[in-house]
Every structure is written in structure tokens, then in C-alpha cells.
N, C-alpha and C positions, 0 to 999 in steps of 0.2 A: 505493500499498499505506500509506503513511504516513496520508493523510487518512479510509481503512477505518473508524478509530475514531470519528470525528467524524461521518460520515454514518451510521453505525450508533445511535451512543448520545447525538449531542450535541443542544443546544439548538439550536431553529429559528433563533436569530442565527448559533450557530457553523457550522449547515451551510451557511447562505446565504454567510458570509463567505467559507469553504471553497471553496464554487462560486466566487466571484466571483474568488478568489486561481487557483484552476485555470484558469479559462477565461483568465483573461489570460496566464499563463503559457504556456499553449497556442498562444494569440494571437501573441504576442510569438515564440516559438520556432518557430513556423513559417514568420514573416514574416524570422525571421532564417537560415533554414535554406532559403527558396526560392530562393535565389542557385546553391544548389549542388544540389537535387533539385527541381526546379520539378513536376516531374509527380505527384510523391508528395504535396509538400504543397500542391498547387490540391485534391487529392482531401480532404484531411484538413481543408484549410481550408473545404471545400464542406458538410462533417459537420458545423461547429460552429453550435451555435445563432445564428441570424441576432440582430441590435439594429438599431435605426435608423440608427446611425450605420456600419453595417458596407460594407464595399467589396463590390462583387459578385464580385471574383476578388480573389486575391491577386496576381498580376501589376500591378494597379492600386494595389493598396494600397501605403501609405509604407512608408518601412525604418524600424525603429525607432531611435528614438532615447536617447540616456542618460537622460531622464526616466521611459522607460517602463522 
């Protein structure tokens, strides 16, 4: 809900920055929750857009560290 105004009326640079932050937040959040809810987080992880450094499964991905 917080990002809706940015996606609706933001500049292309703002929209791209918001997408990157949203993707990173979802990626790290799902990896944190995968210990407690492996099946749900795996399903959601598979629905995220892929990039060349992505892991094939959340089960084999690294656990987030402090820098992330």
C-alpha cells in the first residue's frame, strides 16, 4: 500500500528503485521465514522474477546475513 503512489505517479527512476527495494525485501523475508514455513515460502519464492544469480530453490539458498 505504501508504494502504490510511487507506482502510479512516480518517475521511472522512482519506480525502478521501489521495485528493487520491494524485490530485495521479499527475497530476504522469504529466506528468513523458510526455516519455519518451508512449503509456503518455496511456493512464493518460485513466483518471484528470476535473475541470473538466483538459486533454483529457497532450500538451497543462503540464509540472509547482516549485510543484506
